[in-house]
N, C-alpha and C positions, 0 to 999 in steps of 0.2 A: 395756436394760442392767439386770443384776441388781444391786440394792443390798443392803447388809448390813442385816439385821433382828436386833436383839439380843433373845434369849429369856432370860427369867428363870425358870429351872427350880428345882424344890424341892431342898433339901439331901438327900444320900443317907443321912445317919445315921438320921433317923426311919424312912426306908424300910427300912433294914437291920433295925431293931428290929421293925417290923411283919412283915416277911417271915420273920424268925426265929420270931416267935410263931406265925405261920400254918404254918410248916414243922413246928414241934413239934406243933401241933394236928393236922395232917394225919398226922404219924407215929403219934400215938396213935390216930387214927381208923382208920388202916390196920391197926394191931395189933388193935384191937377187931373190925374186919371179918374179919380172918383167923381169929381165935379163934371168931367166930360162923359162920365158913364162908359168909359172905354174898358171892356172886359180884358182885352189883351194887354192893355197898358197896366191895369191893376195886377194881372198875373205876372207880368215882367217885373213890375216894381216889387212884388212880394218875393219873387225868386231872387232878385238882386239883393234885397234886404236880408234874406236868409243867408245868402252867401257872405255878406259883410259880417253878419253875426258870427258865422263860423270863423272868419278871419280874426275876430276879436279873441277867440280861444287860443290863438297862437302867441299871445302875450304871456310872459312869465318872468319871475324875479329870481335872480341869482344873488345870494347873500355872500358877504366876505367869507373866505375859507370854506367855500361850498362849491360843488360842481353839479351839473345836471347831465345825466347820461341820456342821449336821444336814441330812440328806436323807431323804425318805420315798418310796421307789420312784422315784427320779430327780428328785423335786421338792424344791427348796430350801425349808426350813421355818424356818430361823433359825440364829443363831450364839450360842454360849454363851461369854462372856468372864469371868464371875465365877469366880475360882479356888476349888478345893475339890472335895469329893466330891458329885456330882450324880446325879440320876436322871431318865431320859427314857424315852420309848416304846422298848421293846426292838427295835422294827423300824427305828428310825432308824439310818442309816449315818453314822458320825461320822468326820470328816476333821480331823486335827490341823494347825493353822496356827500357826507361831511369829510372835509380834508383837514379838519382841526387836529391838533396834537392831543392824543388821549392817553390815559394810563389806567391800569387796573392792577390789583394785587391778587395773586392766586391764593387759593385756600392752602392751609397747612397740609402738606403731603407727608405721609409716613412711609419712608423708603429705607433701603439698606445702602450704606456707603460701600466703598471699594472693598473693605475688609469684612463686610457683612453685618456691621453694627447698625441696629435700627435708629434712625434719626428722624427728626421733624424739620421740614424745610418749606419755605415760601419765598416768592419773588415778586418784585414790582417791575412792570414792563411799561415803557413809554413808547408809543407808536403812532403812526399816521398812515393814511392811504396815499400812495403816490401814483398809482395807476388805477383809475376808476373803472376802466373796462375790465381788467382782470378781477378786481374786487367784486364786480357785478356779475360777470358771466363765468369765471373760472371756478368759483366756489359757491356753495349754496347760501351760506350765511357767513360773511367774512369776519364779523365780530365773534361769533361762536368758534369759528375756525382758529382765530388768534388765541382764544382762551384754551382750547383743547391742545393745540400744538405747543403752547407755552408750558403747560403742565407736563406734556410728553417730553419736551426738551429738558425740563427741570429734573424729571425722574432719571433720564439718561445721564445727565451731568452728575447726579448724586452717586450713581453707581460707578462713575469713572474716577472719582477722587475720594480719598479718605477724609473723614471728618477733621482729624488733626494729625500732624506728622509724628508718628511714634517709631517708625522703622526707617527713617532717612528718606521719606518721600520728598520730591522736589516741591510739589504744590499740593496744598490741602484746602478744604472748603473754609476752614476757620482762619488759617494763617496767611492766606493770599487772597483777600477779598477783591482786589482790583483784577488780578488774573482770572479769577472765577467769574467775575462780572463780564469781562470781555469774552470769555469762552461761552458763557450763557447767551450773550447777545448775538454772537456769530451763529450759534446753533439755531436759535429761534429765527433769525433772519433767513437762514438757509431753508428752514421749513416753510416760511411764509413767502418765499420768493414768487411762487406762482399765484399768490392771492393778491398781488399788487400792494403789499403792506411793507412799510419801512420801519424797522425797529431802531429807535433813537437811543434808548438806554434800557438796560436790564440789570438788576442787581438783587442780591439776596436780602430779603427783609426779615426773615426769621430763620434761625439755625440753632438747633439744640438736640441733645440726645433724647431718645424716646423715654417716657417716664419709667419704664420697667428696668432700664439700665442706667438711668441718670445718676442714682446714688452711688453705684459702683464706679462709674466713670469719674464722679467728683472725687472720690477717695483716691483714685489713681492719679488724678491731676494734682491733688494735694501732696501725695507721696512724691511725685516727680518734682514738685516745687521744693519740698523739703530736701530731697537729694541734691538738687541744684544749689540750694543755699548752703548746705553743709560742705559741698565740694568747694565752693568759693571760699568758705571760712578756712577750711583745711589748707587750701592753696595759699591763702594770705598768711596763715600762721607759719607755714614752712618758710615762706619768704622772710618773715620777720625774725625767725630763729636763725636763719642763715645770715641775715644782716647783723644780728647781735653777736654771733660768733666771729664774723669777719671784723667787726668793730673792736671786740676784745683783743683779737689777735693783732690788729693793726696798732692799737694803742699800747700793747703789751701790759695790760692791766694785771692779768694773772695768767699763769700757765696751767692748763688743765690737761690731765691725762684723758685717755679715751673713755675710761669709766665715768669720770666726772662730767665729761662732755655729754655722755649719754644721759646721765641723770639730769643735767641742766636742760637738755633738749626735751626730755620727758616732762619735766616740770613746766617749761614754757608752753609746750603743746597742750598740756592739761589746762593751764590758765587761759590760753587763747581760744581753745576749741570748746571749752566747757559751756554747756547750755545755761547753767546757773552761775552766779557769782562765786568765786573761790575765796577761801580764808587763808591768808598768808601764815606761814610758820617761820619764826625767827630762829636761826641756828645760833645758839650762844656758845657753842664749843668751837673747835677748829674746823677747818674745811673737811677733815676726814673723820670726825667723830660727831 
């Protein structure tokens, strides 16, 4: 595997000064050779000028958050990361690689979750190139590689976890977004390790049931919410009835036999648990009629 080697190249500004001085000197020498009608002098000046023009081609610019990968006849010779005007061997082939932080959002994928329910899912990935040599030589197109491997990791993640916890699952796609984001980032990073890419962040940007089952799942969620609400109401009503009985017994307001206690409990539970408002009935007789 080819690893990045950082090259420290000289600044291009002193090279410009030297080349300008040499260029002017050669121009004057060519003028003198022409006036003296010296054929060999003219040829030497022409060859020297051509060589200096080739040296000018060694100047190149490196922008901030950018790197230049250098190759000599197909051999990797190093990477320049220091921004500014630089000079290198004019025969070096220079490939620009951006080291800026980039992000993209995957398309909406239709996959099945752990229980086989069809869902739609998409993710946003923030990434950057950390090894320019691997990004250039280990994969054909590192940007396309990032996109494809992200979708592959997203599909695999979707089949590993359920959409939501119905049967006591510890982690689900909907209920644990932080854990899912960490798992997604780790899986994408593992897939992109050989491409010289570092994944900074990965998170789910879209998550929903597929349209063909969305209505049924909505009814199921509504039913679950109703059951949870009614369970809480019943639990509170039982606690209130128990408190009422304990208070009556403590203050010795009235002594009730088991049958009357059962009737009072029934009435209280109806009042407290009823979905609609109840109408009171006033007993004008005795307690037993």
